[in-house]
N, C-alpha and C positions, 0 to 999 in steps of 0.2 A: 716260503715263496708267496708273494702277493698275488691274490686272485683278481682277475679282471671283473669289474662289476657286471651283474647280470643284465643291466640296461645298456642301451647304446651309450658309448663313451663320449663321442663328440656331439655337442649341442649346436645351437645356432652360431656360437662364437667360440669354437674350440672346446677343450676339456675344462670343466670348471666344477669345483666342489670344495669341501672343507679340507684344508691343508693338514696332512698327517692322517686323515681318515680315507677319503676318496683319493685325494691327490698326495700320494706318498712319494718318498724318494725313489722307491723301486719303480713306481709307475712313471715318474719323470725320466728315469734312466732308460726305461723301455721306449718311451716316446721319443727321446733323443736318438736312440739307436735306430728305431723304425723309420723316423723321418729322414735320417741321413742315408739309410740304406735305399730309400726311395729316390734319391737323387741320382741322375745319370752322370754326374761329374766324376772324374777319375779320383779326385781327392776333394770332396765337398768342403767348401768354406761356409761355415754356419755361424751367423750372428746370433747372439743371445742378449736380450734386453729384458729388464724387469721393472716393476714398480717398487714402492717403498714398504711393502708388507714384510713382517719379520720372517715369514717363511720363504721369502724370495731367495736369499743367499743359499739356503739348503737345496731348494729345488733347482737353482741355477747350477750348482755344483754337480747334482745328479744328472741333470740334462746334458751338461758338458761332458760328463763321463760317458754317457750313452753315445754322444756324437763321436768322441774319440774311439770308443770301442768299435764303432762301425767304420773306422778309417777316415773320418773327417776331422777337420780342424775347427775347434770351438773358439770363437772370438767373443769374449765376454765384455760387452759395453756397459755393464752395470745398469744404474737407474737412468732411464730415458723414457719419454713418451712412446706409447705404442706406435704411433705413426712415424716416428723416427726410424723404426725398423724398416718400414716400407721405403722410406727415402734412402737410407744407407745401403740397403741390400742392392739397390740399383746404382747408387753413386759409386760404390766400391766394387761393383761387379761380383758380388757374392752369389752363392748357389741356393741359400736357404736362410730364413730368419725365424727364430723362435722367440715368442714373447711370453713372459711369465707375469700374468696379471689376472685379476678378477674384476677389472674395470670398476664399476660403481658399487660392487658388493662390499659387505663388511670385511674387516681386516682378517678374520679367521678363515675366509675363503681365499682360494687362489685358482689360477688357471694356466693353461698352456695352449697357444695357438701358433700356427705356422704361416709364413709368407713365402711365396715362391720368388724366383729371381727377377720376376717382373714387378715385384712390389705388391702383388695382389694376395689376399688370403687364399690358401689352398681351397679347391672346390670340394664338393661332397664326395666325388669319386676318389680323390687323393686322400681325404680324411678316412674314408672307408678302408683304403689299402693300408694306411698306417694303423688303424684300429685292429685290423685282422692280424697284422704282424705283431702288434703288441700282445695280442692274445697268445700267439705262438711263443713269444719270448717269456711271458709270465708263466706259461705252462712248461717251461724248461727247454724251449727250442734253441738250437744252436745257430751258428752263422749261416747266412744265406747268400747265394750268388746274386749279384745285382745285374741289371741289364747293361753290362759293359763287356768289351772284348778283353777278357783277362788272360787269353791265350792258355787256358786250362792250367794255370798255375795251381799247384797243390795248396790246399788250405790247412794250416796247422790246427789241431784241436783247440777249440775255444777262441780262435782268432778270426777276425773279419777277413773277407776276401781281399780287402784293400790294405791289410795290415792295420796298425794302430795309428791314430791321429794324435794331435796335440791340443792342449788347452792353454790359451794365453789371453791376457787382457788386451782389449782394443782401446788404445789411448786416442784422445782427440775426437771421439765420436760426437760429443755434445757440440763442439765447435763446428764440426762438419754439418750437423743438422741446422745450426743457427745460420751458417753461411747460405745454405739452400733457401731458408726462409727469407733472409735479407735480399737475396738475388731475385726471388719471385715476387716480393711485395716491396716495391720501392716507394714507400710512403714516408713523408716528412711529418712526424708527430710532434714536432717541437711545440712546446706550450700547451700540449694536451695532457690533462691529468686523467689517468686511467687507473681504476681499481681492479685488482686481480685476486681471485680466490683459486688457489692451486690445490685445494682438497687434501693437503698434506700428502700429495701423491707425486706422480712422476713428472709433472710440469713445474715443480717447485723451484727449479733452477732455470729451466729453459724459457718459461713464459716471461718472468721479469727481465731476463737478459735480452730477449729479442725486442721487447717494447722499449727498453732503455736504449738499445742500439739504434732504434729508429727515432729517438729523440723524445719519447714520452716521459712525463713525470709519473712514476709508478708508485702506487700504494698497494702493496701485496699483503694478503693474509693467508693463513693456512699454509705456511711455508716452513714448518718445523716438524717434519715427519719423525715419528718415534717407532714406527713399525705397526702401531695399533690404532693410530688416530686418522688413518686414511678414510676419507668420506664420512667422518664422524662429525655431524652437525655442520658440514661445510660442503663446498663443491657444487656441481651442477644439479645434484639431486636435492640439495638443501641450501639454496642461495640466500636465505634470510639474512645471514651475517653480512654477506656482500652488499645486499640492498641497504642495510643500515650504514655500512661503511661509505657507500656512494653518497647517501644523503648527508652524512655528517662531515665528510671530507671535502665536499664541493667538487667531486670528480665529475667529468663530463659524462662518463658511463663506466660500466664495469663488465668484466667477463668472468664467469665461473666455469672451471674445467672439472671433468670427472677424474677419478683416481688414476686412470692410465692415459688421459689426455687426448682421447679420440673424439670427445664431444664437448660442447660448450653451450651455455646459455648466456644471454646478455642481460644487463640491468641498466635501465636508463636513469637520467639524473633525478627523477622523482622516486626512484626505488622500485619501479615496475619491472617485473621479470619478462623478458622477451625470449620465447623458446625457439626451437629449431625451425618450426613452420614460418615464423616471422622473419628469421634470418635468411632462410632459403628464398622466401618471397622477395625480400629486400634485394638480395644479390641477383636473383633471376631478372627482376625488373630492370635493375641497373645494367646488367650485361645485355639484356634485350634491347634497351634504348641505345646502347653503345654499339650494337651490331656484333657483339662478341659472344652471344649465346648460341652454341651449336645445337640446333634442334630444340628440344623442350627440357622438361625437368622430371626426374624420377623420384618419387616419394613412396613411403609405405602406406599401408591401410590405416595407420594411426594418424595420418595428417588430418587436421581439422577441415571440416566442410568449408569453412571460410577461406582456407587456402585455395581450394579448387575454384571457388567463385572469383577470387582475386586474379588467379592465373587466367581464367576464362576472359575476364575483363581486359587483361593485358594482351590477349591473343597468344598466350604461351601454352603449348600442349603439355599435358601432364600424363605420365605413365605411373601406374600404381603397382607396387610389389608387395610380397609378404614382408613381415617385420624382419629387420636385420640389415645392417649396412652392407653385408656381403650380397644380399639380394639386390640392393640398390646398385651396387658396383657392377654386378652381372648385367643388370638391365641397361646401364649406361654403356657398357661395352657392346652389348648386342645392338643397341640403336645408334652407336657412335655419337652419343651425347656426352656432355662434359660436366653437368651439374645435377646434383641430387642430394638426398639426405633423409633424416628422420626428425620427427617432432621432438624426440628426446635430446637432440642437439648434435647428432652426427651430421656433418655437412661434407660432402665429397665434391671437390672440384679437381677434375683430372688434369687441369692445367698445372697443378702442383704435384698431386699424388693420386694414385688410384684407390685410396682408402680414406676414411674419415680422419681429419686432423683438426682438433679443437683450436690450436693456436693459429693455424692457417685460416680457419673459418673466421676467427675473430679479426684477423688482418684483412680478409676479403670483405667483411662487413664494413670495416672502417673505410676501405676503398670505395665501397658503394655509397656510404654516407657522404663522402667528399666534404667533410667539415660540417655537415648539417647536424642538428640536434636530434638524437635518437628519440627523445621524448616527444618531439613534434612529428615524428614519422609513424604512419599507420599503414604498413605494407599489406595487412589483411584486417578484415573485420570478422573476428572469430565468433563462432557459435559457442554458447556455454557448453562446457564439456565436463562430464563427471567420469572419473576412472577409479575403479575399486579393484584392488588385488585381493583375491580370495585364496587363502591358504587351504589346500585340499590334501587328502590322503594320497591321491594318485592323479597327477595332472593330465596324463594321456587318456584317462577315462572319460574326459569331456567329449571326445570324438563320438562315443557311442551313447551318450546321454540324450535319449530322444526327448524327454520332457524339457531339457534345457533348450534344445533347438526349436521345439514347438513354441516356447516362450519367446525366444529370439525372433522368430518369424512374426509373432503377434505384435511385439513392440516395434519392429521394423516397419510393419504395415501401417501402424498408427502414426509413424513419423515420416512416411514416404513423401519425398519432395520438400520436407522441412528439416530433416536431420538424419541421423543414422545410428545404428547399433553395431557393436563389434564385440564378440566374445571369442577369446582364444587362450590356449595354454601357453605359459611361459616356455621359452626354449631352454632355460637354464635353472629354473627354480620350481619348487612344488606349488605353483600358483596358477590360478585361472584369472585372466584379466577381463574385466567387464567394463566396457566403455559405452557411454551414450552421449550424443550431441543433440541438442534440441533448441528451439527458439528461445526458451527461458530456462534459467537455472533450476527452477522448481520442477518443471516437467522432466528435465534430464535427471535430477536427483530421484524423483519418484520412480521413473522407469528403471533406472540403475538399481535402486533398492529392491524392486520386485525381482529383477534378474539375479541379484546376489543371493536372495533368499532361496531361489530355486537351485542355484549352483550348490549352495551349502547343503540343501536337503538331499540333492541327488548324488553329490560326490563326497560328502562327509567333510566337516570342517576340522582340520588337523591343527589345533592350537587355539 
C-alpha cells in the first residue's frame, strides 16, 4: 500500500513530483477516485487530458481506474493542452476534468490537477477535501457515501455507492478545442509568417493547426515529442531556439509555449523575447482603447515594476495577487474583471476561458497588434530584473528565517521608490526564488547576490 507523503500533497498547481516516486499509479488511482467521489453528479462524467511525458499513459490509466471505481465515467481525450480541459468540460457539459502534466518541469516529473464544471481549477478547499480522502484510501479506506440521495441503497463490499463506471476514449476532442479557438478569434492571418515552438509538449498538434486554419504560414519547431524531450532546450522557458528560427526564417514573430500549453512568450522579428508582462500590457492597452476592458488587470507579485508604471500611464487599475494563475483567476472573478496573468506567460482572458491558455493568448496578442510590427511596439519600459532560484534543503523554512527577512528589509529600503525586492518559496519545487528590480542591471545583480548568499547560509544549499 502506497503511503501518502508527509508534506501537503497539493501545491500551487495541483499535485506534482517525480513520476513513479511521489506520483505513483496508486496515488493517481486514489486521486481519481477521491476527485470523482467529491462530485455531486449521480454519475460523474470526468474528462482526462495529458501532455506528452512517457509517464502520462500509465498515470492516465490509473486515474481513469479511480474514476470508474468511484462510479464515474472516465473520458480519455489523450494529449491536449491543459486549457483545452477548461474549454471542453464546459463545452461538453461534463462534471470534472483531470489534467496529467507537470507543465514546464523536466520530463521525469508529472502532476495531476482538477478543473470543475465551470472550467476553473478547483479551489483550496476542494483540494483539501480530495487530499483528505486520498489519505483514507491509501490507508485502506473503503467506499464512502457521497452527498447524493441514494435512497439508502446497500453498498456491496468494495463497491462505490454509485456502482462502477466506464472508461472510454473521447474522440474529436482536439477538433472541438480548435473550433472554440477559431470562433473566439476571428483573425485573418493570410500572408503572415509565424514561428511556433511547441516545447515537444501538448501543443504540438493544436498550435500549428489553429494558426494554419486562420491563414498563417507556420514554421513550427519542437513538434516531435518522444516522452522525454518535453521542455528540453525549447519552449517558453528556453526560447533561444525560437529566437534563432525567427531571425533566420524571416518570420514576423514567434510564440513559444510551455509543456502543457497554458503559458506563452513571444519573440519579435529581431529575436527579442517578450514575456507575459509585455503581452498583458499590450492586450490591456488595446482592450482599454477599444472600450472592451472590463475594470482593470490582475497580475502577480512577479510582474515588473515597469508594467505597473505603464498601466498607471494608461489609466488602467492593477490588482496584485500571490504567484499562480489560480490566484489571478480568483481575483478576476472577485472583481468581475476579464484580463490578468503572470510574467511567466500565463495570460487569462475570461472572454475565452477562465484559465490561462497559451494559444489563446498568442491569438489575443495578434488581435491587439492589428498588423503592427511587434519589434516596433514597446508596451512597457521594464526595469532590469535579476531572478535567482536557490535550491534549498527545505523550501518552507524560509518563512521563519529571520536573517533572510532582515536582509530583504534592508535591500528593499535601499530601493524604495526606485525598484523592489521579492523573496518567496516555490510552490512546487525545493527552491527559494530571489528577485530584485533596480534602475540598473548592476545594482540589481549586486543586491540579488547578497540576498542569495544569505538564503544559502540560512537554509542550506542542497545541490
